[in-house]
C-alpha positions in Angstrom: 0.0 -0.1 0.0 1.3 3.4 -1.0 1.8 5.9 1.8 -0.3 9.0 1.5 0.2 11.2 4.2 -2.0 13.9 2.8 -5.0 11.4 2.7 -4.3 10.3 6.4 -4.3 13.9 7.6 -7.7 14.4 6.0 -9.0 11.1 7.3 -8.4 10.5 11.1 -10.2 11.1 14.4 -8.3 14.5 15.1 -8.6 16.2 11.9 -11.3 18.6 13.1 -9.5 19.3 16.2 -8.4 22.9 16.4 -5.3 23.2 14.4 -3.8 26.0 16.5 -4.0 23.8 19.3 -2.1 21.1 17.6 0.6 23.4 16.3 1.2 25.0 19.6 1.3 21.7 21.4 3.9 20.4 18.7 6.0 23.4 19.0 6.0 23.4 22.8 6.7 19.7 23.1 9.8 20.1 20.4 11.2 22.9 22.4 11.1 21.0 25.7 12.3 17.8 24.1 15.1 19.5 22.6 16.0 21.6 25.7 16.0 18.8 28.1 19.1 16.4 28.4 16.9 13.7 29.8 16.7 10.2 28.3 13.6 9.2 30.4 11.6 12.3 29.3 12.5 11.5 25.5 11.1 7.8 26.0 8.0 9.2 27.7 7.3 11.7 25.0 7.8 9.1 22.4 5.4 6.6 24.0 2.8 9.2 24.9 2.6 10.9 21.4 2.7 7.5 19.7 -0.1 6.5 21.7 -2.2 9.6 20.7 -1.3 8.9 16.9 -2.3 5.3 17.0 -5.0 5.0 19.8 -6.9 8.6 19.9 -6.1 9.8 16.0 -6.6 5.9 15.0 -3.9 6.0 12.4 -2.7 2.5 11.5 0.6 1.2 12.8 1.5 0.6 9.3 1.1 4.0 8.2 2.8 5.3 11.2 5.9 3.1 10.7 6.2 4.3 7.1 6.3 7.8 8.4 9.1 7.0 10.6 11.1 4.8 8.5 13.0 7.3 6.2 14.0 10.0 8.9 15.1 7.0 11.2 17.1 5.5 8.4 18.9 8.8 8.1 19.1 9.3 12.1 20.7 5.7 12.3 23.2 6.6 9.8 24.0 9.9 11.7 24.4 8.3 15.1 26.9 5.7 13.6 29.1 8.3 12.5 28.8 10.0 15.8 29.5 6.8 17.6 32.7 6.0 15.7 34.2 9.4 14.6 33.3 11.9 17.0 34.1 12.6 20.8 36.9 12.1 23.1 37.5 10.4 26.5 38.1 6.8 27.6 38.0 4.0 24.8 35.3 1.6 25.4 35.6 -0.6 22.4 38.2 -0.9 19.5 36.9 -2.0 16.1 40.5 -2.9 15.0 39.9 -1.2 11.6 42.1 2.0 11.0 42.4 3.0 14.8 38.5 3.5 14.9 37.2 3.2 18.5 34.4 4.0 20.4 34.8 6.4 23.3 32.8 7.3 26.4 31.9 10.8 24.8 30.9 9.4 21.3 28.8 6.6 22.8 27.1 9.6 24.8 26.7 11.7 21.7 25.2 8.9 19.7 22.7 7.5 22.5 21.4 10.9 23.5 21.3 12.3 19.9 19.1 9.1 18.9 16.8 9.3 21.8 16.2 13.0 21.5 15.4 12.9 17.8 13.2 9.9 18.2 11.3 12.1 20.8 10.9 14.5 18.4 9.6 12.4 15.5 6.2 11.5 17.0 5.6 15.2 18.0 6.1 16.1 14.3 4.0 13.1 13.3 1.3 14.2 15.5 0.9 17.4 13.6 1.7 16.1 10.0 -0.5 13.0 10.2 -3.5 14.9 12.0 -3.5 18.3 10.3 -3.8 18.9 6.5 -1.0 21.1 5.1 -3.7 23.8 4.2 -4.7 24.4 7.8 -1.1 24.3 9.0 -0.2 27.0 6.3 -3.2 29.0 7.2 -2.3 29.0 10.8 1.2 30.1 10.1 -0.3 33.1 7.7 -2.5 34.2 10.7 0.5 34.2 13.0 2.1 36.6 10.5 5.0 34.1 9.4 6.3 35.8 6.3 4.6 34.9 3.3 7.7 33.8 1.4 8.3 31.3 4.0 4.9 29.8 3.7 5.0 29.5 -0.2 8.4 27.8 0.0 7.0 25.4 2.4 4.0 24.8 0.0 6.1 24.1 -2.9 8.5 21.9 -0.9 5.6 19.8 0.3 4.2 19.6 -3.1 7.8 18.6 -4.6 8.5 16.0 -2.0 5.2 14.1 -3.0 6.1 14.7 -6.7 9.4 13.0 -5.8 8.0 10.1 -3.9 5.3 9.3 -6.5 8.1 9.2 -9.3 10.1 6.8 -7.1 6.9 4.6 -6.6 6.0 4.6 -10.2 9.7 3.6 -11.4 10.0 0.9 -8.8 6.9 -0.7 -9.9 7.8 -0.4 -13.4 11.4 -2.1 -12.6 9.7 -4.8 -10.4 7.3 -5.9 -13.2 10.5 -6.6 -15.4 12.1 -8.5 -12.4 14.5 -5.8 -11.7 14.7 -6.9 -8.3 14.9 -10.5 -8.7 18.5 -10.9 -7.6 21.2 -9.1 -5.6 23.0 -8.0 -8.8 19.7 -7.0 -10.8 18.6 -4.9 -7.7 22.0 -3.0 -7.5 21.6 -2.2 -11.1 17.8 -1.3 -10.8 18.8 0.8 -7.7 21.4 2.7 -9.9 19.1 3.4 -12.7 16.4 4.5 -10.3 19.1 7.0 -8.6 20.3 8.3 -12.0 16.8 8.9 -13.5 14.7 10.4 -10.7 16.6 13.6 -10.6 15.8 14.1 -14.1 12.3 13.0 -13.7 11.8 15.4 -10.8 13.2 18.2 -12.8 10.8 17.5 -15.6 7.6 17.4 -13.1 8.6 20.5 -11.3 8.9 22.3 -14.9 5.5 21.1 -15.8 4.2 22.5 -12.4 5.5 25.8 -13.4 3.9 25.7 -16.6 0.6 24.6 -15.0 0.9 27.7 -12.6 1.8 30.2 -15.3 -1.2 28.9 -17.3 -3.5 29.9 -14.2 -2.4 33.4 -14.3 0.6 32.7 -11.4 2.1 36.2 -10.5 4.5 35.0 -7.8 1.9 34.7 -5.0 0.2 31.4 -4.2 -3.3 31.5 -2.9 -3.6 30.0 0.4 -6.6 28.2 2.1 -8.9 30.3 4.3 -11.5 28.3 6.3 -15.0 29.7 6.3 -16.1 31.3 9.6 -17.0 28.6 12.2 -14.5 25.9 10.8 
């Protein structure tokens, strides 16, 4: 099943909840989580917000795990570098490869970075998975966030989904041609996907620009404005 965050944001039990409340709650929790240097608090925030997303908003665990999968992959890579290449202190593990070791400081950096970021992910997920992007941008506009920043955010949001849709389409095309039937073919297919996706994304972005121009785009994107009482 293809992950569609926009569909999930429009179809959950918290969609109609006040978007300002969700926005401010997310910002406060992010600030507190980043400011505190406490592993226990990070774990509590992760558990509580995950419970809210899964049990109260009733978002499927499969969709939630898909939301977490890509950022967690980058987080793990970052923490591996912190573990082996940063920090000083006493050596607690030697790899025996080019003098690469794990020290007390590097272990501390890796663990605390991992837990702190993992505490932030459900906070962002709470906002992103329960609130349509149009309502989030409207809230930012009423809070006097510069319009250029809001428009950049909207275009980036659109570009991300164009990018993901292209990857999904190309992977399915490769899969139907047995592009992932073996290790070697998978490696070749991944290389072809990587080399092609950038050009396809540029082409889609150019198409988007033509569509905007044909509809009288003058450099300012219209934003969603809810009716009174919404």
